[in-house]
C-alpha angles and dihedrals in degrees: 000000000000119000097208128056115242116249094247089055094057101080093055092041092050095046094050092039095052093049094047093043091050091048090052094047089050092056095051093091099029114158123234093265094051090047091050091050094049092045094046093054094046094045091049087061101031108037094190086073094059096095095047118106108253095228093049089047089054093047090052092045090050092051093046092052091047091051094046091045091051093045089055093047097048107077094205090067104097113252091229090059096041090044095049091049091047091049093051092047092048090047089057091051093049089048087060089050095050097043103037113095114237097026096094134043111258112275092001142089089226113113127242117226087267090051099051096088093056097035089059088064088079084093090066089055089050093051094047094046090046092055094047094046092049092052093046094051096042096051113129112259095027118116 
């Protein structure tokens, strides 16, 4: 595993990292209504979150986004690690998109106007998967 991001990985890492870091910072001081909305959407898709306090959920989500954004922005964090974390995070977002009623056109993967904001997060999945795949195929000793 490499301990420095390659130069060509930096633009994608910085773009995704800046967006995610900003999102996490924006949630740090979320009010009760915002926390309830975030928690409600997440719990509707991921039932294991139902019993969690909405404000605690939002604090943890904020910290996770800040940590992930920073990991992507700091080039000494291995791309395999940053990419795997980004892929998991993006997978969770796309799970919301796929399972939340009203975000997709009926019988289709195409987003509704309400679903566009989350559907666009597919680019995060592409960046994360790209980082992971590159690291897997460029490991020393692999053909």
